N, C-alpha and C positions, 0 to 999 in steps of 0.2 A: 761909147758903153755902156750902159747903166746897169747897177745891180740894186737889189732890195733886198732887207732882210727881217724878218719878225724877231723882234727883240726876246720875245718868249721862248720861240721854239729853237730858235737860230737857224730857221731855215732860209737860205739864200737863193734868189732867183734874178736871171739874167735876163735883161730884156733883148729879144731878138728882132722883131719889126714892131713898127709901131711908136706913135708919143703917147701913150696912155699912161700916165706917170701916179697911178691910185691902183693898189693894190692890196688884198686882205688876204690872210691866212689863217686858220683857226680861230678866226672872229675878230682880228687885230689887223688892225691896218699898217701894212709893211712899209719900213722907213729905208729912203733911197742910202745907199752908200757912198760918203764923199772919200776919194782916194786922199792919202798923205794928210788928214784930217784929224788923226790923235796925237797926242803928246807922248811920243816914246821913240826910241834912240832909230834914228834914220839910217845909219848904219847896218842895223841888222834888218830893216826890212825894207828899204826902196830894192827893187830889184835892180841886177845889173845885167846887162844885157851883150852878147858879143855875136856876131852874125861874120859866119865863114861859108861863103859860096851862100847854099839854099838852106844851111843849118845854123837855127838861131838858138843859141845856148843862153840860158837862163838861169842865175845863182841870187837865190834871197838874203841880197845883205853883203856888203863888203866885206862885212866880218860874219861869217855866217850863223845864220838862225838858227836857235836852238830847236830841237824837234822831243819834245817830250809831252805824256798824256794831259799835261794841264795848259803847256803853252806850245802850240804847235803853228804849222803853216797847214792849211786847210786844201787851197789849189793855187795853181799858178796858170793864169791865162795869158794866151798871146792875141793881139787884135792884129789883124791885118787889113790891107784892103780890099781883100775878097772874103774875108769872115773871121771865125775865132775857132782856137785852139786850145783847148783845157787840158790840165792835166791833174786830178784828185792826189794827193797825199795823204798818207798814214802818219802819224807820229814816230814810226820805226823807221821811214824814208827821210833820204837825205831830201833836204830844199832847192833842188835843183831838176830843171826839164830841158829836155831838148825838142825843139819842134823843127819840121821840115816844110820849107814853103815850096808852091806851085810854081811852076814857071808864069815869070813874070810878075808874082806877087811882091809884096813889099810890106816891112812892117810898121804898123802905126804905134805901138806902144805894148809893154807888158803888163800885168796886174797881179798882185798876190794877195790873199786873204789868210792874216794874223787871228785865230781864235779869241785872242786878249786886246790886239791894238789893231783891228779892221783893215779896212783895203790898202793898199798901196799901188801906185803905178810911177812909171818911169817912159816918159816917150820917145821915139824913135830919133 
């Protein structure tokens, strides 16, 4: 899974198909987000996944990530062998998401994006 960001507008895109790695937005080249590459507290940013039956529960951080206007998780995404599911979050939400797997599907990884500390990922 690849995500790109326009550092000026903060727009983020996800590559669904293809190998093109050059994207522009508002006249600026978008930069690929690299997971777990920011110097920040891992215990508040690395997603924690639990799978029970076909339900995947994702919590951002072993210590729950704060959610304020200034510092919050923007989305949680689940990559599976069959596709991607994503939950958008507001600063008033808890940094938690539940996803349901289709029959026969398997988790590949969970991602979260913090507006201050970037993209974080945990593999299944």
